C-alpha positions in Angstrom: -21.4 18.1 6.7 -23.7 15.6 5.8 -23.8 11.8 5.7 -23.4 11.7 2.1 -20.1 13.9 2.9 -18.6 11.7 5.1 -19.5 8.7 3.4 -17.3 10.3 0.1 -14.3 11.4 2.4 -14.4 7.5 3.8 -14.7 5.8 0.6 -11.8 8.1 -1.1 -10.0 7.3 2.3 -10.2 4.0 2.0 -9.7 3.8 -2.1 -6.4 5.8 -1.7 -5.4 3.2 1.3 -5.5 0.5 -1.2 -4.4 2.2 -4.2 -1.0 3.2 -1.7 -0.8 -0.4 0.1 -2.2 -2.7 -3.2 1.1 -2.8 -5.0 3.6 -3.2 -2.2 1.1 -6.1 -0.7 0.9 -7.9 -4.1 4.5 -7.6 -4.1 4.9 -9.3 -1.0 2.5 -12.0 -1.8 3.9 -12.6 -5.0 7.8 -13.1 -3.2 6.6 -15.2 -0.5 4.2 -17.7 -2.8 8.1 -17.9 -4.8 9.8 -18.3 -1.8 7.3 -20.9 -0.9 7.2 -23.1 -3.5 11.6 -23.1 -3.6 11.3 -24.1 -0.1 8.8 -26.7 -0.9 11.1 -27.8 -3.9 14.3 -27.6 -2.3 13.3 -28.7 1.5 15.3 -25.6 3.2 13.2 -24.6 5.9 15.3 -21.6 7.0 13.1 -18.6 8.3 15.6 -15.9 7.3 14.8 -17.1 3.6 11.2 -16.3 3.8 11.7 -13.1 5.4 14.8 -10.8 3.3 13.9 -11.6 0.2 10.4 -9.5 1.4 12.1 -7.3 3.0 14.7 -6.6 0.2 11.6 -6.5 -2.3 9.8 -3.9 -0.6 13.1 -1.7 0.0 13.4 -2.3 -3.8 9.7 -1.3 -4.7 9.9 1.9 -2.3 12.7 3.1 -3.9 10.9 3.1 -7.3 7.3 3.6 -6.1 8.0 6.0 -3.3 7.9 9.2 -5.2 4.0 8.1 -6.5 3.3 7.2 -3.3 4.3 10.2 -1.5 2.2 12.4 -4.4 -0.6 10.4 -4.3 -1.1 10.5 -0.3 -0.1 14.3 -0.7 -2.8 15.0 -3.8 -5.4 13.2 -1.2 -4.4 15.0 1.7 -4.5 18.4 -0.4 -8.2 17.5 -1.5 -9.5 16.7 1.8 -7.9 19.8 3.3 -9.5 22.1 0.5 -13.1 20.3 1.3 -13.2 21.9 4.9 -14.9 25.2 3.7 -17.3 23.1 1.8 -18.3 20.7 4.5 -18.2 23.8 7.4 -20.6 25.8 5.5 
């Protein structure tokens, strides 16, 4: 295994991580900004008002994106396992 192989695997792992976490993090960010604006406009400072909608949004997103997330992760893992003989020999 050369340095280039290690860098390629690391880069692919980072890109897969960003691809899998990105949509969920952006959704949480959007919901958080919306709730923050709503709280500022109505002067409601309830802690659960900021937590519960984010939790519900993540659960709904995982319901719709869960299959894609698992398939993407398994594709990466399969490619990683299939590269082992090339890296050893």
